[in-house]
A tleap script that builds the chain and sets N, CA, C and O, in Angstrom:
source leaprc.protein.ff14SB
mol = sequence {
  NMET THR ILE LYS ILE TYR GLY THR SER HIE
  VAL SER GLN GLU SER ILE GLU VAL ILE ASP
  GLN ALA PHE LEU GLU GLY PRO ASP VAL VAL
  ALA LEU GLU LEU ASP PRO PRO ARG LEU GLU
  ALA LEU MET PHE GLU GLY ARG GLY ARG ASP
  ASP GLY SER VAL PHE ILE ARG LEU LEU GLU
  ARG PHE GLN LYS TYR ILE GLY GLY LYS THR
  GLY LEU MET PRO GLY GLU GLU MET LEU TYR
  ALA TYR ASN ARG GLY ILE GLN GLU ASN LEU
  ASP VAL ALA LEU VAL ASP ARG ASP ILE ARG
  VAL THR VAL GLU ARG LEU LYS LYS LEU ASP
  VAL ARG ARG CSER
}
set mol.1.N position { 83.392 177.848 -88.597 }
set mol.1.CA position { 83.473 177.107 -87.361 }
set mol.1.C position { 84.946 176.948 -86.991 }
set mol.1.O position { 85.792 176.655 -87.837 }
set mol.2.N position { 85.222 177.144 -85.735 }
set mol.2.CA position { 86.570 176.975 -85.211 }
set mol.2.C position { 86.573 175.816 -84.227 }
set mol.2.O position { 85.715 175.729 -83.349 }
set mol.3.N position { 87.542 174.933 -84.382 }
set mol.3.CA position { 87.710 173.830 -83.451 }
set mol.3.C position { 89.021 174.034 -82.715 }
set mol.3.O position { 90.070 174.229 -83.330 }
set mol.4.N position { 88.951 173.989 -81.407 }
set mol.4.CA position { 90.155 174.116 -80.585 }
set mol.4.C position { 90.299 172.859 -79.754 }
set mol.4.O position { 89.337 172.360 -79.170 }
set mol.5.N position { 91.516 172.364 -79.714 }
set mol.5.CA position { 91.810 171.169 -78.940 }
set mol.5.C position { 92.749 171.558 -77.803 }
set mol.5.O position { 93.760 172.229 -78.008 }
set mol.6.N position { 92.393 171.124 -76.615 }
set mol.6.CA position { 93.186 171.418 -75.432 }
set mol.6.C position { 93.719 170.110 -74.869 }
set mol.6.O position { 92.955 169.195 -74.562 }
set mol.7.N position { 95.015 170.034 -74.740 }
set mol.7.CA position { 95.628 168.837 -74.189 }
set mol.7.C position { 95.640 168.886 -72.669 }
set mol.7.O position { 95.956 169.912 -72.067 }
set mol.8.N position { 95.295 167.773 -72.069 }
set mol.8.CA position { 95.341 167.670 -70.620 }
set mol.8.C position { 96.049 166.382 -70.242 }
set mol.8.O position { 96.141 165.438 -71.026 }
set mol.9.N position { 96.537 166.378 -69.029 }
set mol.9.CA position { 97.119 165.167 -68.459 }
set mol.9.C position { 96.081 164.611 -67.505 }
set mol.9.O position { 95.424 165.369 -66.791 }
set mol.10.N position { 95.928 163.317 -67.485 }
set mol.10.CA position { 94.882 162.728 -66.652 }
set mol.10.C position { 95.149 162.856 -65.160 }
set mol.10.O position { 94.253 162.605 -64.354 }
set mol.11.N position { 96.339 163.233 -64.783 }
set mol.11.CA position { 96.663 163.265 -63.349 }
set mol.11.C position { 97.357 164.562 -62.946 }
set mol.11.O position { 98.288 164.538 -62.141 }
set mol.12.N position { 96.924 165.671 -63.483 }
set mol.12.CA position { 97.585 166.944 -63.225 }
set mol.12.C position { 96.562 168.031 -62.880 }
set mol.12.O position { 95.557 168.196 -63.572 }
set mol.13.N position { 96.831 168.757 -61.817 }
set mol.13.CA position { 95.960 169.867 -61.425 }
set mol.13.C position { 95.938 170.942 -62.518 }
set mol.13.O position { 94.943 171.650 -62.673 }
set mol.14.N position { 97.021 171.062 -63.265 }
set mol.14.CA position { 97.069 172.043 -64.354 }
set mol.14.C position { 95.986 171.756 -65.394 }
set mol.14.O position { 95.532 172.668 -66.085 }
set mol.15.N position { 95.572 170.496 -65.506 }
set mol.15.CA position { 94.519 170.142 -66.456 }
set mol.15.C position { 93.209 170.851 -66.128 }
set mol.15.O position { 92.497 171.295 -67.029 }
set mol.16.N position { 92.896 170.957 -64.858 }
set mol.16.CA position { 91.680 171.674 -64.437 }
set mol.16.C position { 91.786 173.136 -64.843 }
set mol.16.O position { 90.807 173.735 -65.287 }
set mol.17.N position { 92.972 173.708 -64.692 }
set mol.17.CA position { 93.187 175.104 -65.075 }
set mol.17.C position { 93.044 175.286 -66.590 }
set mol.17.O position { 92.492 176.289 -67.044 }
set mol.18.N position { 93.534 174.327 -67.367 }
set mol.18.CA position { 93.384 174.376 -68.828 }
set mol.18.C position { 91.905 174.339 -69.200 }
set mol.18.O position { 91.458 175.076 -70.079 }
set mol.19.N position { 91.163 173.487 -68.532 }
set mol.19.CA position { 89.721 173.374 -68.794 }
set mol.19.C position { 89.025 174.684 -68.455 }
set mol.19.O position { 88.192 175.159 -69.227 }
set mol.20.N position { 89.352 175.264 -67.324 }
set mol.20.CA position { 88.750 176.546 -66.941 }
set mol.20.C position { 89.046 177.617 -67.986 }
set mol.20.O position { 88.165 178.400 -68.340 }
set mol.21.N position { 90.282 177.655 -68.481 }
set mol.21.CA position { 90.649 178.629 -69.517 }
set mol.21.C position { 89.837 178.391 -70.785 }
set mol.21.O position { 89.368 179.340 -71.413 }
set mol.22.N position { 89.671 177.131 -71.160 }
set mol.22.CA position { 88.916 176.805 -72.368 }
set mol.22.C position { 87.470 177.269 -72.254 }
set mol.22.O position { 86.899 177.765 -73.225 }
set mol.23.N position { 86.881 177.115 -71.086 }
set mol.23.CA position { 85.487 177.542 -70.900 }
set mol.23.C position { 85.352 179.061 -70.937 }
set mol.23.O position { 84.285 179.577 -71.271 }
set mol.24.N position { 86.408 179.774 -70.603 }
set mol.24.CA position { 86.360 181.240 -70.692 }
set mol.24.C position { 86.187 181.705 -72.133 }
set mol.24.O position { 85.708 182.812 -72.381 }
set mol.25.N position { 86.578 180.858 -73.082 }
set mol.25.CA position { 86.456 181.211 -74.499 }
set mol.25.C position { 85.053 180.982 -75.047 }
set mol.25.O position { 84.792 181.284 -76.211 }
set mol.26.N position { 84.145 180.452 -74.226 }
set mol.26.CA position { 82.751 180.293 -74.630 }
set mol.26.C position { 82.502 179.250 -75.703 }
set mol.26.O position { 81.979 179.576 -76.768 }
set mol.27.N position { 82.862 178.012 -75.445 }
set mol.27.CA position { 82.642 176.979 -76.475 }
set mol.27.C position { 81.164 176.719 -76.729 }
set mol.27.O position { 80.319 176.960 -75.867 }
set mol.28.N position { 80.866 176.222 -77.929 }
set mol.28.CA position { 79.505 175.821 -78.270 }
set mol.28.C position { 79.267 174.358 -77.908 }
set mol.28.O position { 78.154 173.965 -77.559 }
set mol.29.N position { 80.329 173.558 -77.997 }
set mol.29.CA position { 80.269 172.125 -77.728 }
set mol.29.C position { 81.514 171.734 -76.951 }
set mol.29.O position { 82.593 172.282 -77.177 }
set mol.30.N position { 81.364 170.799 -76.049 }
set mol.30.CA position { 82.498 170.236 -75.323 }
set mol.30.C position { 82.645 168.794 -75.801 }
set mol.30.O position { 81.748 167.976 -75.597 }
set mol.31.N position { 83.768 168.485 -76.432 }
set mol.31.CA position { 84.037 167.121 -76.895 }
set mol.31.C position { 85.102 166.523 -75.989 }
set mol.31.O position { 86.159 167.115 -75.775 }
set mol.32.N position { 84.810 165.356 -75.465 }
set mol.32.CA position { 85.731 164.706 -74.535 }
set mol.32.C position { 86.221 163.380 -75.098 }
set mol.32.O position { 85.443 162.612 -75.665 }
set mol.33.N position { 87.505 163.116 -74.942 }
set mol.33.CA position { 88.073 161.830 -75.353 }
set mol.33.C position { 87.690 160.800 -74.289 }
set mol.33.O position { 88.497 160.396 -73.452 }
set mol.34.N position { 86.440 160.402 -74.363 }
set mol.34.CA position { 85.820 159.573 -73.342 }
set mol.34.C position { 84.699 158.793 -74.012 }
set mol.34.O position { 84.090 159.269 -74.969 }
set mol.35.N position { 84.429 157.595 -73.508 }
set mol.35.CA position { 83.312 156.803 -74.020 }
set mol.35.C position { 82.250 156.680 -72.924 }
set mol.35.O position { 82.550 156.912 -71.753 }
set mol.36.N position { 81.020 156.323 -73.283 }
set mol.36.CA position { 79.961 156.242 -72.270 }
set mol.36.C position { 80.269 155.304 -71.095 }
set mol.36.O position { 79.989 155.675 -69.955 }
set mol.37.N position { 80.837 154.099 -71.317 }
set mol.37.CA position { 81.132 153.262 -70.139 }
set mol.37.C position { 82.151 153.895 -69.191 }
set mol.37.O position { 82.029 153.773 -67.972 }
set mol.38.N position { 83.147 154.566 -69.750 }
set mol.38.CA position { 84.154 155.207 -68.881 }
set mol.38.C position { 83.529 156.392 -68.136 }
set mol.38.O position { 83.823 156.597 -66.958 }
set mol.39.N position { 82.685 157.161 -68.792 }
set mol.39.CA position { 81.999 158.258 -68.102 }
set mol.39.C position { 81.169 157.716 -66.955 }
set mol.39.O position { 81.185 158.261 -65.852 }
set mol.40.N position { 80.445 156.638 -67.221 }
set mol.40.CA position { 79.631 156.034 -66.164 }
set mol.40.C position { 80.505 155.561 -65.007 }
set mol.40.O position { 80.145 155.724 -63.841 }
set mol.41.N position { 81.646 154.979 -65.330 }
set mol.41.CA position { 82.563 154.516 -64.289 }
set mol.41.C position { 83.067 155.688 -63.451 }
set mol.41.O position { 83.186 155.578 -62.231 }
set mol.42.N position { 83.362 156.807 -64.106 }
set mol.42.CA position { 83.822 157.991 -63.372 }
set mol.42.C position { 82.717 158.564 -62.492 }
set mol.42.O position { 82.965 158.996 -61.367 }
set mol.43.N position { 81.502 158.562 -63.017 }
set mol.43.CA position { 80.385 159.152 -62.282 }
set mol.43.C position { 79.977 158.306 -61.079 }
set mol.43.O position { 79.540 158.840 -60.059 }
set mol.44.N position { 80.120 156.994 -61.199 }
set mol.44.CA position { 79.643 156.096 -60.147 }
set mol.44.C position { 80.771 155.284 -59.531 }
set mol.44.O position { 80.545 154.182 -59.033 }
set mol.45.N position { 81.976 155.819 -59.564 }
set mol.45.CA position { 83.144 155.106 -59.056 }
set mol.45.C position { 82.940 154.667 -57.609 }
set mol.45.O position { 82.494 155.432 -56.754 }
set mol.46.N position { 83.284 153.412 -57.374 }
set mol.46.CA position { 83.195 152.884 -56.015 }
set mol.46.C position { 81.803 152.490 -55.584 }
set mol.46.O position { 81.568 152.288 -54.393 }
set mol.47.N position { 80.874 152.373 -56.511 }
set mol.47.CA position { 79.496 152.034 -56.146 }
set mol.47.C position { 79.101 150.647 -56.636 }
set mol.47.O position { 77.983 150.440 -57.107 }
set mol.48.N position { 80.027 149.702 -56.521 }
set mol.48.CA position { 79.686 148.320 -56.833 }
set mol.48.C position { 79.692 147.969 -58.302 }
set mol.48.O position { 79.167 146.920 -58.674 }
set mol.49.N position { 80.258 148.793 -59.146 }
set mol.49.CA position { 80.328 148.496 -60.569 }
set mol.49.C position { 81.374 147.403 -60.782 }
set mol.49.O position { 82.476 147.483 -60.241 }
set mol.50.N position { 81.036 146.407 -61.552 }
set mol.50.CA position { 81.973 145.334 -61.856 }
set mol.50.C position { 81.719 144.855 -63.269 }
set mol.50.O position { 80.722 144.186 -63.540 }
set mol.51.N position { 82.638 145.207 -64.179 }
set mol.51.CA position { 82.438 144.799 -65.567 }
set mol.51.C position { 83.044 143.436 -65.849 }
set mol.51.O position { 82.947 142.939 -66.971 }
set mol.52.N position { 83.672 142.819 -64.845 }
set mol.52.CA position { 84.207 141.482 -65.001 }
set mol.52.C position { 85.553 141.414 -65.697 }
set mol.52.O position { 86.130 140.329 -65.774 }
set mol.53.N position { 86.078 142.512 -66.205 }
set mol.53.CA position { 87.336 142.502 -66.930 }
set mol.53.C position { 88.516 142.690 -65.974 }
set mol.53.O position { 88.623 143.710 -65.293 }
set mol.54.N position { 89.390 141.700 -65.937 }
set mol.54.CA position { 90.582 141.791 -65.092 }
set mol.54.C position { 91.470 142.929 -65.575 }
set mol.54.O position { 92.033 143.666 -64.765 }
set mol.55.N position { 91.598 143.076 -66.898 }
set mol.55.CA position { 92.423 144.130 -67.457 }
set mol.55.C position { 91.955 145.506 -66.989 }
set mol.55.O position { 92.766 146.337 -66.580 }
set mol.56.N position { 90.656 145.742 -67.049 }
set mol.56.CA position { 90.099 147.041 -66.639 }
set mol.56.C position { 90.352 147.273 -65.156 }
set mol.56.O position { 90.738 148.371 -64.755 }
set mol.57.N position { 90.140 146.255 -64.347 }
set mol.57.CA position { 90.358 146.410 -62.899 }
set mol.57.C position { 91.826 146.701 -62.592 }
set mol.57.O position { 92.122 147.525 -61.726 }
set mol.58.N position { 92.745 146.039 -63.289 }
set mol.58.CA position { 94.168 146.309 -63.088 }
set mol.58.C position { 94.526 147.726 -63.517 }
set mol.58.O position { 95.290 148.415 -62.841 }
set mol.59.N position { 93.973 148.149 -64.640 }
set mol.59.CA position { 94.211 149.505 -65.119 }
set mol.59.C position { 93.690 150.530 -64.109 }
set mol.59.O position { 94.363 151.521 -63.829 }
set mol.60.N position { 92.505 150.296 -63.569 }
set mol.60.CA position { 91.937 151.211 -62.581 }
set mol.60.C position { 92.800 151.267 -61.322 }
set mol.60.O position { 92.988 152.341 -60.750 }
set mol.61.N position { 93.324 150.127 -60.887 }
set mol.61.CA position { 94.200 150.114 -59.698 }
set mol.61.C position { 95.465 150.927 -59.946 }
set mol.61.O position { 95.899 151.697 -59.089 }
set mol.62.N position { 96.050 150.746 -61.128 }
set mol.62.CA position { 97.248 151.499 -61.479 }
set mol.62.C position { 96.949 152.995 -61.519 }
set mol.62.O position { 97.731 153.802 -61.016 }
set mol.63.N position { 95.813 153.363 -62.120 }
set mol.63.CA position { 95.436 154.770 -62.195 }
set mol.63.C position { 95.223 155.363 -60.810 }
set mol.63.O position { 95.607 156.506 -60.563 }
set mol.64.N position { 94.620 154.608 -59.909 }
set mol.64.CA position { 94.423 155.098 -58.542 }
set mol.64.C position { 95.759 155.304 -57.844 }
set mol.64.O position { 95.924 156.253 -57.078 }
set mol.65.N position { 96.704 154.424 -58.106 }
set mol.65.CA position { 98.038 154.567 -57.529 }
set mol.65.C position { 98.684 155.868 -58.010 }
set mol.65.O position { 99.203 156.644 -57.209 }
set mol.66.N position { 98.646 156.098 -59.330 }
set mol.66.CA position { 99.220 157.317 -59.901 }
set mol.66.C position { 98.485 158.548 -59.376 }
set mol.66.O position { 99.115 159.545 -59.025 }
set mol.67.N position { 97.170 158.481 -59.320 }
set mol.67.CA position { 96.377 159.595 -58.807 }
set mol.67.C position { 96.714 159.919 -57.365 }
set mol.67.O position { 96.731 161.087 -56.976 }
set mol.68.N position { 96.980 158.899 -56.573 }
set mol.68.CA position { 97.381 159.122 -55.188 }
set mol.68.C position { 98.700 159.860 -55.088 }
set mol.68.O position { 98.921 160.614 -54.140 }
set mol.69.N position { 99.572 159.653 -56.050 }
set mol.69.CA position { 100.876 160.335 -56.070 }
set mol.69.C position { 100.756 161.793 -56.521 }
set mol.69.O position { 101.508 162.650 -56.057 }
set mol.70.N position { 99.807 162.078 -57.431 }
set mol.70.CA position { 99.715 163.418 -58.011 }
set mol.70.C position { 98.624 164.287 -57.388 }
set mol.70.O position { 98.631 165.508 -57.547 }
set mol.71.N position { 97.693 163.660 -56.683 }
set mol.71.CA position { 96.612 164.424 -56.064 }
set mol.71.C position { 95.379 164.586 -56.937 }
set mol.71.O position { 94.377 165.138 -56.482 }
set mol.72.N position { 95.427 164.119 -58.178 }
set mol.72.CA position { 94.267 164.198 -59.072 }
set mol.72.C position { 94.065 162.818 -59.666 }
set mol.72.O position { 94.952 162.285 -60.333 }
set mol.73.N position { 92.906 162.246 -59.425 }
set mol.73.CA position { 92.650 160.903 -59.918 }
set mol.73.C position { 92.475 160.914 -61.435 }
set mol.73.O position { 91.888 161.849 -61.981 }
set mol.74.N position { 92.976 159.887 -62.120 }
set mol.74.CA position { 92.816 159.827 -63.572 }
set mol.74.C position { 91.343 159.914 -63.970 }
set mol.74.O position { 90.482 159.244 -63.398 }
set mol.75.N position { 91.084 160.749 -64.954 }
set mol.75.CA position { 89.711 160.940 -65.426 }
set mol.75.C position { 88.969 162.041 -64.702 }
set mol.75.O position { 87.898 162.460 -65.141 }
set mol.76.N position { 89.522 162.513 -63.602 }
set mol.76.CA position { 88.839 163.565 -62.838 }
set mol.76.C position { 88.677 164.834 -63.666 }
set mol.76.O position { 87.675 165.538 -63.540 }
set mol.77.N position { 89.666 165.125 -64.518 }
set mol.77.CA position { 89.566 166.318 -65.359 }
set mol.77.C position { 88.468 166.141 -66.406 }
set mol.77.O position { 87.801 167.107 -66.776 }
set mol.78.N position { 88.279 164.910 -66.883 }
set mol.78.CA position { 87.208 164.646 -67.851 }
set mol.78.C position { 85.844 164.833 -67.194 }
set mol.78.O position { 84.945 165.443 -67.773 }
set mol.79.N position { 85.702 164.314 -66.004 }
set mol.79.CA position { 84.444 164.456 -65.268 }
set mol.79.C position { 84.179 165.926 -64.954 }
set mol.79.O position { 83.039 166.385 -65.023 }
set mol.80.N position { 85.222 166.651 -64.612 }
set mol.80.CA position { 85.101 168.086 -64.336 }
set mol.80.C position { 84.590 168.822 -65.589 }
set mol.80.O position { 83.662 169.626 -65.506 }
set mol.81.N position { 85.205 168.539 -66.746 }
set mol.81.CA position { 84.787 169.198 -67.993 }
set mol.81.C position { 83.363 168.798 -68.372 }
set mol.81.O position { 82.578 169.633 -68.822 }
set mol.82.N position { 83.034 167.523 -68.191 }
set mol.82.CA position { 81.680 167.055 -68.481 }
set mol.82.C position { 80.659 167.795 -67.621 }
set mol.82.O position { 79.683 168.341 -68.136 }
set mol.83.N position { 80.889 167.808 -66.318 }
set mol.83.CA position { 79.952 168.468 -65.400 }
set mol.83.C position { 79.848 169.960 -65.675 }
set mol.83.O position { 78.760 170.532 -65.611 }
set mol.84.N position { 80.966 170.585 -65.977 }
set mol.84.CA position { 80.920 172.016 -66.270 }
set mol.84.C position { 80.138 172.281 -67.551 }
set mol.84.O position { 79.359 173.231 -67.618 }
set mol.85.N position { 80.341 171.446 -68.565 }
set mol.85.CA position { 79.582 171.594 -69.812 }
set mol.85.C position { 78.087 171.450 -69.574 }
set mol.85.O position { 77.295 172.234 -70.096 }
set mol.86.N position { 77.699 170.455 -68.790 }
set mol.86.CA position { 76.279 170.249 -68.465 }
set mol.86.C position { 75.738 171.447 -67.692 }
set mol.86.O position { 74.650 171.937 -67.992 }
set mol.87.N position { 76.492 171.923 -66.699 }
set mol.87.CA position { 76.054 173.069 -65.892 }
set mol.87.C position { 75.879 174.320 -66.741 }
set mol.87.O position { 74.996 175.137 -66.478 }
set mol.88.N position { 76.721 174.469 -67.761 }
set mol.88.CA position { 76.638 175.650 -68.624 }
set mol.88.C position { 75.704 175.419 -69.817 }
set mol.88.O position { 75.672 176.217 -70.754 }
set mol.89.N position { 74.949 174.321 -69.771 }
set mol.89.CA position { 73.942 174.022 -70.798 }
set mol.89.C position { 74.538 173.859 -72.195 }
set mol.89.O position { 73.927 174.265 -73.183 }
set mol.90.N position { 75.715 173.272 -72.274 }
set mol.90.CA position { 76.378 173.037 -73.547 }
set mol.90.C position { 76.168 171.595 -73.983 }
set mol.90.O position { 75.930 170.714 -73.156 }
set mol.91.N position { 76.258 171.361 -75.284 }
set mol.91.CA position { 76.270 169.992 -75.776 }
set mol.91.C position { 77.601 169.372 -75.390 }
set mol.91.O position { 78.650 169.998 -75.543 }
set mol.92.N position { 77.562 168.150 -74.894 }
set mol.92.CA position { 78.777 167.419 -74.544 }
set mol.92.C position { 78.823 166.170 -75.412 }
set mol.92.O position { 77.912 165.343 -75.381 }
set mol.93.N position { 79.896 166.045 -76.188 }
set mol.93.CA position { 80.074 164.898 -77.082 }
set mol.93.C position { 81.160 163.988 -76.521 }
set mol.93.O position { 82.254 164.445 -76.188 }
set mol.94.N position { 80.851 162.701 -76.418 }
set mol.94.CA position { 81.835 161.703 -76.009 }
set mol.94.C position { 82.397 161.110 -77.292 }
set mol.94.O position { 81.678 160.437 -78.031 }
set mol.95.N position { 83.679 161.352 -77.565 }
set mol.95.CA position { 84.220 161.055 -78.890 }
set mol.95.C position { 85.254 159.927 -78.901 }
set mol.95.O position { 85.991 159.784 -79.877 }
set mol.96.N position { 85.319 159.139 -77.855 }
set mol.96.CA position { 86.276 158.035 -77.830 }
set mol.96.C position { 85.577 156.718 -78.122 }
set mol.96.O position { 84.374 156.581 -77.904 }
set mol.97.N position { 86.333 155.759 -78.612 }
set mol.97.CA position { 85.824 154.415 -78.863 }
set mol.97.C position { 85.509 153.749 -77.526 }
set mol.97.O position { 86.196 153.979 -76.530 }
set mol.98.N position { 84.491 152.942 -77.515 }
set mol.98.CA position { 84.104 152.191 -76.332 }
set mol.98.C position { 85.301 151.369 -75.844 }
set mol.98.O position { 85.890 150.613 -76.615 }
set mol.99.N position { 85.657 151.516 -74.572 }
set mol.99.CA position { 86.812 150.835 -73.998 }
set mol.99.C position { 86.708 149.320 -74.148 }
set mol.99.O position { 87.727 148.636 -74.241 }
set mol.100.N position { 85.497 148.797 -74.173 }
set mol.100.CA position { 85.325 147.347 -74.308 }
set mol.100.C position { 85.812 146.857 -75.670 }
set mol.100.O position { 86.327 145.745 -75.777 }
set mol.101.N position { 85.655 147.672 -76.708 }
set mol.101.CA position { 86.160 147.317 -78.036 }
set mol.101.C position { 87.686 147.281 -77.998 }
set mol.101.O position { 88.303 146.358 -78.528 }
set mol.102.N position { 88.281 148.270 -77.381 }
set mol.102.CA position { 89.742 148.331 -77.271 }
set mol.102.C position { 90.273 147.124 -76.504 }
set mol.102.O position { 91.253 146.508 -76.923 }
set mol.103.N position { 89.644 146.785 -75.398 }
set mol.103.CA position { 90.086 145.643 -74.587 }
set mol.103.C position { 89.981 144.353 -75.389 }
set mol.103.O position { 90.890 143.524 -75.342 }
set mol.104.N position { 88.896 144.172 -76.119 }
set mol.104.CA position { 88.737 142.963 -76.931 }
set mol.104.C position { 89.829 142.881 -77.999 }
set mol.104.O position { 90.340 141.796 -78.276 }
set mol.105.N position { 90.184 144.000 -78.592 }
set mol.105.CA position { 91.253 144.005 -79.596 }
set mol.105.C position { 92.602 143.679 -78.957 }
set mol.105.O position { 93.416 142.971 -79.549 }
set mol.106.N position { 92.835 144.188 -77.765 }
set mol.106.CA position { 94.086 143.884 -77.062 }
set mol.106.C position { 94.197 142.400 -76.743 }
set mol.106.O position { 95.287 141.832 -76.804 }
set mol.107.N position { 93.093 141.780 -76.408 }
set mol.107.CA position { 93.097 140.347 -76.099 }
set mol.107.C position { 93.505 139.506 -77.307 }
set mol.107.O position { 94.036 138.407 -77.148 }
set mol.108.N position { 93.264 140.013 -78.495 }
set mol.108.CA position { 93.543 139.261 -79.715 }
set mol.108.C position { 94.967 139.467 -80.231 }
set mol.108.O position { 95.365 138.828 -81.205 }
set mol.109.N position { 95.732 140.344 -79.598 }
set mol.109.CA position { 97.097 140.591 -80.048 }
set mol.109.C position { 97.941 139.331 -79.896 }
set mol.109.O position { 97.833 138.611 -78.904 }
set mol.110.N position { 98.767 139.084 -80.880 }
set mol.110.CA position { 99.694 137.968 -80.832 }
set mol.110.C position { 101.017 138.517 -80.285 }
set mol.110.O position { 101.822 139.091 -81.018 }
set mol.111.N position { 101.213 138.327 -78.997 }
set mol.111.CA position { 102.409 138.854 -78.344 }
set mol.111.C position { 103.408 137.721 -78.182 }
set mol.111.O position { 103.132 136.707 -77.542 }
set mol.112.N position { 104.570 137.918 -78.776 }
set mol.112.CA position { 105.634 136.916 -78.688 }
set mol.112.C position { 106.898 137.572 -78.183 }
set mol.112.O position { 107.232 138.700 -78.544 }
set mol.113.N position { 107.572 136.850 -77.357 }
set mol.113.CA position { 108.869 137.343 -76.860 }
set mol.113.C position { 109.961 136.978 -77.858 }
set mol.113.O position { 109.933 135.911 -78.471 }
set mol.114.N position { 110.911 137.876 -78.007 }
set mol.114.CA position { 112.009 137.572 -78.940 }
set mol.114.C position { 113.266 137.200 -78.198 }
set mol.114.O position { 114.288 136.913 -78.820 }
savepdb mol mol.pdb
quit
């Protein structure tokens, strides 16, 4: 078994090209650094989803700002790879930790100014 990892930038058109190149190699599985809640957010963006987290909403606003500057919204390359994997009848694995776990851990950080 061979595992290949392709690095992408969340806000770069070149990322779509990297994904297209990777699919030319005929993968058996597509693994994405994505969790189910984030995939759902990407799939249904702007449709009244509200997880109640101020941190998540601020992060999404920042990502939209950056995406507006680069022409590719953050996560768009992940959604592209996911959809292409589904269209090509491949297994798609979401291999990232649930963002809610990460946010809860961040809330518990003891941040002190020096």
